[in-house]
C-alpha positions in Angstrom: -26.5 -143.4 69.2 -24.1 -141.0 68.6 -20.8 -141.7 67.4 -17.4 -139.7 67.3 -16.5 -140.8 64.1 -19.6 -141.6 62.0 -22.9 -140.6 61.4 -25.5 -143.4 61.3 -29.0 -143.4 60.0 -31.7 -145.6 59.0 -34.5 -145.1 56.0 -36.6 -147.4 54.6 -34.5 -150.4 55.6 -31.2 -149.1 54.7 -28.7 -148.2 57.2 -26.4 -145.3 55.7 -23.0 -145.3 57.9 -20.7 -142.4 56.9 -16.9 -142.1 58.1 -17.1 -138.6 59.3 -13.5 -137.3 59.8 -12.9 -135.6 56.5 -10.4 -133.2 58.1 -8.3 -136.6 58.4 -9.7 -137.9 55.2 -11.7 -140.4 56.9 -8.7 -142.2 58.3 -9.5 -144.5 60.9 -7.8 -144.2 64.8 -8.7 -146.8 67.6 -12.0 -145.1 68.5 -13.2 -145.5 64.8 -12.2 -149.0 64.6 -14.1 -149.7 67.8 -17.1 -147.5 66.7 -17.3 -149.3 63.6 -17.4 -152.6 65.3 -19.9 -151.5 67.8 -21.9 -149.9 64.7 -22.0 -153.0 62.6 -22.9 -155.3 65.6 -25.6 -152.7 66.5 -27.2 -153.3 62.8 -27.0 -156.8 62.7 -29.2 -156.7 65.7 -31.8 -154.4 64.1 -34.3 -156.1 62.0 -35.1 -152.5 60.3 -31.5 -152.3 58.8 -31.5 -155.0 55.9 -28.8 -153.2 54.0 -25.9 -151.2 55.2 -24.1 -148.4 52.9 -20.8 -147.6 54.1 -19.4 -144.3 52.9 -17.0 -141.5 53.8 -18.0 -138.0 54.2 -16.0 -135.2 52.3 -13.7 -135.7 48.9 -12.5 -139.3 49.9 -14.0 -142.5 51.2 -11.4 -143.5 53.6 -7.4 -143.5 53.8 -7.2 -146.4 55.9 -5.4 -146.9 58.9 -4.5 -143.6 61.0 -0.8 -143.1 61.1 -1.0 -142.1 64.8 -2.4 -145.4 65.7 0.2 -147.2 64.0 2.5 -145.4 65.8 1.2 -145.8 69.4 1.3 -149.6 68.1 4.9 -149.2 67.2 6.0 -147.6 70.4 4.2 -150.1 72.5 5.4 -152.8 70.9 9.1 -151.3 70.8 8.6 -150.9 74.9 7.4 -154.6 75.3 10.5 -155.7 73.4 13.0 -153.5 75.3 13.0 -156.0 78.5 13.7 -158.9 76.3 
């Protein structure tokens, strides 16, 4: 299966999952969070995957949540609260 934010391969019962957004310091946006859930659910149901190694491409593992996602959530919450 292909992913936008990750690379996944299984070798010798080891699943190698790599965050692949080095230009964004491997920050996780909405797509990344959804893909991560799908990847782990898929690997959980895959008998060939006995171990999962999570890593990041580039110099950094992961900088955490993408700030643009936080801003989007903040905007949505602000809009929801305006009507109160």
